[in-house]
N, C-alpha and C positions, 0 to 999 in steps of 0.2 A: 504494500500500500504506500502510495506517495502522499506526503502531507505537505501542504502549502500554508504558509502563514503570511499575514501582512508583516513586512519587515521595515525597520527604520534604518537609514544610513545617512549620516551627515545631515540630520534633521529633515530627511525626506522619507516619504512612505511610498511603497510600491505594492502592486498586486499583479497577479497573472490574469489577463483577460483572454477569454476563449470564445471563438465562433465555431460551433459544432454543427455541421450539416450532415446530411445523409451519406455523403461521399468524401467529406474532408473535415479536417480540424485546422483552424488557424489560431495560433497562440501569440501573445505579445505581452511584454512587461509594461505596465502603466504606472507613471508617476501620478499618484492619486491626488496630489496637491494641485498640480498644474493640469491634470487630466490629459496628459500627452503620452504617446507611445515612445518608449526609450529606443533610441537609434539602434538599428541592426537586430532588434529583438523579434520583429515580425517573422513568423515561420509558419508555413502551410505544409501539411501532409495530406495526400489523397489516399483513399482506400476504397475497397469494394465493400459495400454495405452488407453483402451476403457472407462475409467472413465470420468465423466464430467470434464470440464476444471477447475471448481472451486475446486474440490477435488484434482486434480493434482497440482494446485497452492498451496493448503494447505500442501501437501506432500513436495513440493519444499521448501516452507517456513520452515517447520520443519527441513529439512536437513540442511538448511543454518543456522538457529538459533542454532541447536545442534552443528554444526561445530564451530561456534563462541563461544558458551558456553564452549565447550571442550578445546578450545585453551587457556583458562585462560587469555584472553585479553579482556579488556572492549572496544570493538570497535563497538558495536551494537547501532544503533540509531533507536528507535521504531517510 
C-alpha cells in the first residue's frame, strides 16, 4: 500500500493531484498554496481498462511515483 500525505517544505505545502480515466492516469504534484503544478511533475500513463485490477494499480503507482520523482521534491513516503 502506498501512503501519501500532505507535506510541508520550506513553508510550502504540496499534494498529489490525479486525473483517472478509463484508459489513463495523469499525476502531478500541486503547490496547494499557489494552486500550481510543480514543473516537470506532470506524468501520464495509459493502460487497457480490461487489465486485472492488480496490474492497473501497479500502473497507477508508477504514474504517481514518477510524478513525485520528476518534481524534485522529497515528498514520497514508501
